[in-house]
C-alpha positions as CSV (number, residue, x, y, z in Angstrom):
1,X,0.1,0.0,0.0
2,X,2.9,2.5,0.8
3,X,4.4,1.7,-2.6
4,X,1.1,2.4,-4.3
5,X,0.7,5.6,-2.6
6,X,4.2,6.7,-3.4
7,X,3.7,5.9,-7.1
8,X,0.2,7.7,-7.2
9,X,1.8,10.9,-5.5
10,X,4.7,10.8,-8.0
11,X,2.6,10.5,-11.0
12,X,0.5,13.5,-9.9
13,X,3.5,15.5,-9.3
14,X,5.0,14.7,-12.6
15,X,1.7,15.5,-14.4
16,X,2.0,19.0,-12.7
17,X,5.6,19.3,-13.5
18,X,7.2,17.3,-16.1
19,X,10.8,18.3,-14.9
20,X,10.5,16.3,-11.7
21,X,12.8,13.6,-13.0
22,X,13.3,12.4,-9.4
23,X,9.7,11.4,-9.1
24,X,10.0,9.3,-12.5
25,X,12.9,7.7,-10.9
26,X,10.8,6.9,-7.8
27,X,8.2,5.3,-10.0
28,X,10.8,3.3,-11.9
29,X,12.3,1.8,-8.8
30,X,9.2,0.9,-7.3
31,X,7.3,-0.6,-10.2
32,X,10.2,-1.9,-12.2
33,X,11.7,-4.5,-9.9
34,X,10.2,-7.6,-11.7
35,X,11.4,-6.3,-15.0
36,X,14.8,-5.7,-13.6
37,X,15.0,-9.1,-12.2
38,X,14.3,-10.4,-15.7
39,X,16.9,-8.3,-17.2
40,X,19.7,-9.4,-14.7
41,X,18.9,-13.0,-15.5
42,X,19.2,-12.3,-19.1
43,X,22.5,-10.2,-18.7
44,X,24.0,-13.0,-16.7
45,X,23.3,-15.4,-19.5
46,X,25.4,-13.6,-22.1
47,X,29.0,-12.6,-22.4
48,X,28.4,-8.9,-22.9
49,X,25.9,-8.8,-20.1
50,X,28.3,-10.6,-17.8
51,X,30.9,-8.1,-18.7
52,X,28.7,-5.1,-17.9
53,X,27.7,-6.5,-14.5
54,X,31.4,-7.3,-13.7
55,X,33.0,-3.9,-14.7
56,X,29.9,-1.6,-13.9
57,X,30.8,1.2,-16.0
58,X,29.1,4.5,-15.1
59,X,28.5,7.7,-17.1
60,X,29.5,10.4,-14.7
61,X,31.8,13.4,-14.8
62,X,33.9,11.5,-12.2
63,X,34.4,8.5,-14.6
64,X,34.1,9.9,-18.1
65,X,36.4,12.5,-19.6
66,X,33.5,14.7,-21.2
67,X,36.0,17.3,-22.4
68,X,37.6,14.6,-24.5
69,X,34.2,13.7,-25.9
70,X,33.6,17.3,-26.7
71,X,36.6,17.2,-28.8
72,X,35.4,14.3,-30.9
73,X,33.7,15.1,-34.2
74,X,29.8,15.5,-33.9
75,X,29.6,12.6,-36.4
76,X,30.9,10.2,-33.6
77,X,28.8,8.7,-31.0
78,X,30.7,10.4,-28.1
79,X,30.8,13.8,-29.9
80,X,27.1,13.6,-30.6
81,X,26.4,12.5,-26.9
82,X,28.5,15.4,-25.5
83,X,26.8,17.9,-27.7
84,X,23.3,16.6,-26.7
85,X,24.3,17.2,-23.1
86,X,25.7,20.6,-23.8
87,X,23.1,21.9,-26.2
88,X,20.3,20.9,-23.6
89,X,22.2,22.3,-20.6
90,X,22.2,18.8,-18.9
91,X,24.7,16.6,-17.2
92,X,25.1,12.8,-16.8
93,X,25.7,13.3,-12.9
94,X,21.9,13.7,-12.0
95,X,21.2,10.3,-13.6
96,X,24.1,8.8,-11.8
97,X,22.3,9.3,-8.4
98,X,22.0,6.3,-6.0
99,X,18.7,4.5,-6.0
100,X,16.3,5.2,-3.1
101,X,13.8,2.3,-3.1
102,X,16.2,-0.5,-4.2
103,X,18.5,-2.3,-1.9
104,X,19.8,-5.0,-4.2
105,X,23.2,-3.9,-5.4
106,X,23.0,-5.3,-8.8
107,X,19.5,-4.2,-9.5
108,X,20.5,-0.7,-8.2
109,X,23.4,-0.7,-10.6
110,X,21.3,-1.8,-13.6
111,X,18.7,1.0,-12.8
112,X,21.5,3.6,-12.8
113,X,22.9,2.4,-16.0
114,X,19.5,2.6,-17.7
115,X,19.1,6.1,-16.6
116,X,22.6,7.2,-17.5
117,X,22.4,5.6,-21.1
118,X,19.1,7.3,-21.5
119,X,20.8,10.3,-23.0
120,X,23.0,8.1,-25.4
121,X,19.6,6.9,-26.5
122,X,18.6,10.4,-27.1
123,X,21.5,11.1,-29.3
124,X,21.1,7.9,-31.3
125,X,17.6,8.6,-32.1
126,X,18.2,12.3,-32.8
127,X,15.7,13.4,-29.8
128,X,15.8,16.4,-27.8
129,X,14.4,16.8,-24.3
130,X,11.2,18.7,-24.8
131,X,8.3,17.1,-23.0
132,X,6.8,15.4,-26.1
133,X,10.1,14.0,-27.2
134,X,10.7,12.6,-23.6
135,X,7.3,10.9,-24.2
136,X,8.4,9.5,-27.6
137,X,11.8,8.1,-26.2
138,X,9.9,6.3,-23.5
139,X,7.9,4.6,-26.3
140,X,11.2,3.5,-27.6
141,X,12.0,2.3,-24.2
142,X,9.0,0.3,-23.8
143,X,9.7,-1.4,-27.2
144,X,13.2,-2.2,-25.8
145,X,12.7,-3.3,-22.0
146,X,8.9,-3.2,-21.3
147,X,9.5,-1.3,-18.1
148,X,6.2,0.0,-16.3
149,X,7.6,3.4,-15.9
150,X,7.7,3.9,-19.7
151,X,4.2,2.8,-20.1
152,X,3.1,5.3,-17.5
153,X,5.1,8.2,-19.2
154,X,3.7,7.2,-22.6
155,X,0.1,7.0,-21.2
156,X,0.0,10.2,-19.0
157,X,2.7,12.1,-21.1
158,X,0.7,11.7,-24.2
159,X,-2.3,13.3,-22.8
160,X,-0.3,16.2,-21.6
161,X,2.3,16.8,-24.3
162,X,0.6,15.3,-27.3
163,X,-3.1,15.7,-27.0
164,X,-3.2,18.9,-25.0
165,X,-0.4,20.4,-27.0
166,X,-2.2,19.4,-30.1
167,X,1.0,17.5,-31.5
168,X,-1.0,15.3,-33.7
169,X,1.9,14.3,-35.9
170,X,3.7,12.9,-32.9
171,X,0.6,11.1,-31.7
172,X,-0.1,9.3,-35.0
173,X,3.4,8.7,-36.1
174,X,6.3,9.3,-33.7
175,X,5.0,7.1,-30.8
176,X,4.5,4.1,-33.1
177,X,7.9,4.6,-34.9
178,X,9.9,5.0,-31.5
179,X,8.1,1.8,-30.3
180,X,9.0,-0.1,-33.4
181,X,12.5,1.0,-33.5
182,X,12.8,-0.1,-29.9
183,X,11.2,-3.4,-30.4
184,X,13.2,-4.3,-33.4
185,X,16.6,-3.1,-32.5
186,X,19.3,-5.3,-30.9
187,X,19.2,-5.5,-26.9
188,X,20.9,-2.3,-25.8
189,X,21.3,-2.7,-22.0
190,X,24.4,-5.0,-22.4
191,X,26.1,-2.4,-24.7
192,X,29.1,-0.8,-23.1
193,X,28.9,2.6,-24.9
194,X,32.2,3.6,-23.6
195,X,33.9,1.4,-25.9
196,X,32.3,3.2,-29.0
197,X,32.7,6.7,-28.4
198,X,35.0,7.4,-31.2
199,X,33.0,5.4,-33.8
200,X,30.8,7.2,-36.4
201,X,27.4,7.4,-35.0
202,X,25.9,6.1,-38.3
203,X,28.0,2.9,-37.8
204,X,26.7,2.5,-34.3
205,X,23.2,2.9,-35.3
206,X,23.7,0.3,-38.1
207,X,25.2,-2.1,-35.8
208,X,22.3,-2.2,-33.4
209,X,19.5,-1.8,-35.8
210,X,18.7,2.0,-34.9
211,X,17.8,5.1,-36.8
212,X,17.1,8.8,-36.3
213,X,13.3,9.3,-36.0
214,X,11.4,11.3,-38.6
215,X,11.6,15.0,-37.3
216,X,8.8,16.2,-39.4
217,X,6.4,14.8,-37.0
218,X,8.3,16.3,-33.9
219,X,9.3,19.9,-34.8
């Protein structure tokens, strides 16, 4: 009952203010435990997942040289990712914050990793951080991972940022496109993006079956 109350309160707060990312994190931690347990089982079964869980890389200014990424061409994964952060005035450090509702160490790490790589996904899909674009990337995340928090963001966020803002193109086309790209792409959670910073972003997209979403429905 307490978890249900916390989730309900968080949803109300996010509907009132979409920038309350910590409330989205709260919903993710409480509702996502079964899905993360499944993910951990899948990761332990593969070499890439085993390496991720063994090395536990994290995207934070303490561990990643973001100045070096800024020096990379914008056409590389690292260069595009750094520019996404800078252009939108955000950092990876907030997403590196520790979990508050999960005690299992491996699950907590995996949740942080998902949050930290969220902005890598933004760069790969060519999405900004406006409210309607956050809804769209959660449609992509739902296709990839089936996390309950993504379903909730798509459901409630579509009302606020697509219907009430009259973004009919995004409602009719972008949600489905993002979901299908996420569904059809290779599994992204095992990927150690730090190995691919200097690679052309077009090659990275091709490797994992990704593409930039059609901007005509988003602008």
